C-alpha atoms as one frame of an Amber mdcrd trajectory, in Angstrom:
protein
  60.592 118.762 105.846  62.672 121.380 107.600  62.212 119.584 110.915  63.453
 116.313 109.376  66.477 118.082 107.891  67.314 119.644 111.259  67.088 116.250
 112.963  69.429 114.720 110.376  71.859 117.601 110.804  71.742 117.166 114.580
  72.507 113.444 114.241  75.431 114.181 111.890  76.885 116.833 114.193  76.521
 114.546 117.202  78.293 111.756 115.304  81.159 114.117 114.419  81.494 115.318
 118.015  81.424 111.721 119.271  84.046 110.641 116.739  86.347 113.518 117.725
  85.878 112.771 121.424  86.639 109.080 120.896  89.717 109.895 118.827  90.972
 112.226 121.532  90.347 109.649 124.250  92.196 106.972 122.290  95.134 109.284
 121.652  95.241 110.276 125.310  95.284 106.661 126.483  98.124 105.813 124.100
 100.105 108.984 124.731 100.011 108.462 128.486 100.520 104.704 128.580 103.469
 104.798 130.980 102.711 102.416 133.854 104.977 102.383 136.931 108.332 101.194
 135.617 111.555 100.449 137.465 115.023 101.010 136.016 118.557 100.247 137.081
 120.909 103.251 136.933 124.257 102.132 135.520 127.629 103.605 134.768 127.526
 103.320 130.934 131.288 102.722 130.701 131.664  99.988 133.318 128.117  98.665
 133.584 128.311  98.975 137.380 124.997  99.742 139.090 124.834 103.233 140.621
 121.235 103.295 141.810 117.602 102.710 140.910 114.836 104.757 139.347 111.050
 104.653 139.151 108.888 106.494 136.578 105.147 106.629 136.038 102.384 108.820
 134.598  99.430 109.754 136.776  96.207 110.736 134.998  94.694 114.190 135.527
  91.428 115.661 134.160  93.296 117.450 131.353  96.196 115.078 130.735  98.755
 113.592 133.100 101.772 114.128 135.335 104.989 112.254 134.657 106.816 111.552
 137.916 110.302 110.188 138.261 112.329 109.310 141.360 116.010 108.414 141.113
 117.952 107.098 144.085 121.725 106.627 144.074 123.672 104.286 146.331 125.732
 107.234 147.617 122.571 108.846 149.050 121.868 111.399 146.309 118.332 111.569
 144.900 116.474 113.235 142.028 112.770 114.068 141.741 111.323 114.950 138.331
 107.778 116.087 137.461 106.320 117.060 134.097 102.754 118.359 133.759 101.320
 117.362 130.396  98.071 118.676 128.958  96.105 117.294 126.031  95.740 120.394
 123.864  93.227 121.159 121.115  93.237 118.427 118.492  94.303 115.796 121.021
  98.006 116.644 120.959  99.945 116.324 124.239 101.778 119.447 125.370 104.184
 120.058 128.234 102.973 122.888 130.496 105.377 122.746 133.471 108.594 120.915
 134.265 110.748 120.542 137.361 113.813 118.415 138.036 115.405 118.825 141.466
 118.638 117.080 142.440 119.331 116.501 146.150 122.494 115.891 148.130 122.568
 112.987 150.605 121.539 115.428 153.370 118.442 116.395 151.272 119.743 119.888
 150.521 119.302 121.022 146.925 122.272 120.370 144.655 120.657 121.630 141.431
 117.212 122.499 140.131 115.761 123.064 136.667 112.258 124.512 136.411 110.184
 126.012 133.618 106.575 127.198 133.380 105.766 126.875 129.698 102.610 128.976
 130.039 104.475 132.051 131.264 107.898 131.284 129.765 109.574 131.596 133.153
 112.639 129.381 133.559 114.853 129.013 136.642 118.160 127.217 137.132 119.718
 126.655 140.576 123.264 125.365 141.034 124.656 124.837 144.525 127.492 122.531
 143.495 131.190 123.116 144.199 130.385 125.416 147.102 128.641 128.008 144.922
 125.128 129.430 145.297 123.725 130.350 141.914 120.126 131.040 140.864 119.421
 132.375 137.374 116.023 133.138 135.872 114.934 134.070 132.360 111.670 134.706
 130.535 111.911 132.515 127.450 110.113 132.373 124.137 108.847 128.803 124.092
 107.776 127.010 120.885 104.702 124.768 121.091 106.785 121.604 120.552 109.022
 122.166 123.597 109.706 119.279 125.985 112.115 118.657 128.857 113.713 115.768
 130.694 112.031 112.379 130.513 108.851 113.892 129.025 110.548 113.908 125.615
 109.737 110.189 125.527 106.102 111.106 124.742 106.606 112.812 121.349 109.256
 110.227 120.413 106.801 107.389 121.071 104.247 109.208 118.911 106.804 109.414
 116.079 107.504 105.682 116.385 103.831 104.740 116.535 103.258 106.785 113.386
 105.763 104.523 111.646 108.754 106.867 111.569 111.967 104.910 110.968 115.312
 105.941 109.551 114.422 109.640 109.576 114.926 112.775 111.697 112.237 114.846
 113.371 112.667 118.370 114.795 111.642 119.349 118.326 112.622 121.878 120.996
 113.865 121.170 124.517 114.338 123.180 127.715 117.550 122.745 129.688 119.736
 124.499 132.225 122.984 124.865 130.284 123.795 126.320 132.738 121.246 129.170
 132.412 117.644 128.569 131.209 117.698 127.844 127.471 115.498 126.454 124.709
 117.349 124.303 122.186 116.368 123.172 118.719 116.919 119.418 118.713 116.920
 116.631 116.157 115.323 113.259 116.901 117.143 110.684 114.745 115.376 107.319
 114.542 117.220 104.138 113.534 115.861 102.314 110.462 114.857  99.282 112.507
 115.384  97.341 115.731 118.661  95.774 116.816 119.693  93.842 119.903 120.502
  96.191 122.779 122.929  94.026 124.718 122.405  95.814 128.027 118.658  95.111
 127.841 119.048  91.637 126.381 116.517  91.989 123.560 115.788  93.862 120.361
 115.044  97.576 120.689 114.669 100.625 118.489 117.316 103.238 119.207 116.653
 106.966 118.969 119.352 109.650 119.177 118.489 113.142 120.408 120.984 115.929
 119.800 120.980 119.735 119.611 120.552 121.029 116.071 122.934 123.864 115.184
 122.179 123.795 111.477 125.291 124.365 109.366 127.458 124.273 112.505 126.528
 120.654 113.299 129.641 119.240 111.643 131.906 121.584 113.601 130.339 121.194
 117.064 129.174 117.560 116.863 132.191 116.234 118.751 131.658 118.668 121.636
 127.883 118.343 122.133 126.480 115.688 124.485 123.844 113.403 122.996 120.991
 111.407 124.428 120.268 107.868 123.290 116.904 106.299 124.116 115.625 102.780
 123.453 112.079 101.472 122.903 110.842  97.873 122.838 108.923  97.071 119.605
 107.690  93.792 121.110 105.977  95.603 124.002 104.075  98.437 122.380 107.189
 100.598 121.981 107.569 100.954 125.746 110.448 103.171 126.852 113.115 100.819
 128.198 116.119 103.026 128.841 118.450 105.833 127.872 122.002 107.100 128.112
 122.768 110.767 128.841 124.465 113.110 131.273 122.675 113.303 134.610 122.575
 117.083 134.170 124.537 119.726 132.236 128.233 118.708 132.357 127.310 115.984
 134.848 128.439 112.375 134.905 126.967 110.098 132.224 124.345 107.620 133.415
 122.336 104.863 131.779 118.799 103.835 132.715 117.832 100.260 131.835 114.448
  98.689 132.436 114.717  95.448 134.338 112.447  92.490 133.451 109.780  91.432
 135.907 110.346  88.387 138.105 107.284  86.484 139.348 105.061  89.431 138.499
 107.230  91.974 140.308 109.854  94.389 139.052 113.326  93.066 139.711 114.498
  96.567 140.588 113.645  97.733 144.092 111.411 100.789 144.154 113.127 104.104
 144.893 111.793 105.666 148.089
């Protein structure tokens, strides 16, 4: 009798473990569904092309690495990497971020780096003839993201059915020193035609959250707009933001494929 009970308990526990493992695997596949995607980099005011970008997520044993390469027609380039780990419970979590901006001669123009495990953040600024490197040890909330990796929690919000509401998050940025900002993710109620993309998209606005001061500082705080295609699994299809703190505004727009190939040349 006891032996039978133990066998039943073993089967139940195995079923629970299997269910949890399958749920985690499914979440991981969805959370990291970012195939190699090409974007045009535009001037958001004029619509003139400034360069091309390429983003993708590469799988790792514990999650994935988001890699982005931006190339500008004037010879400047950016390289962005975000290490993402699937934490306990199947939730994705950013563990390390780096975005390095290069001059045409491949020297470093700016760099933003943070190790979310240690809290160490570093900001380098070599623009305008200056040589500045500032480091801080930061207190980093669990829901902290940076750069393009913020697409991952936003997609999770959208896939959970969030529309017409705001969600809180935190973000790392060099502004100009290493900082963690409280941010608000404001999701439009539904899709609308994004003219630049040429199809319906869901727009999401990301902005720093200063609480009661929002009304006062809203006009002076840069915002990020991101768009997702509801007809293609809520794929990320573009955004509009400053290239870096107090930098020129840029817009990334996914280009449709032509004969099975991206219409935007890959950034090298």
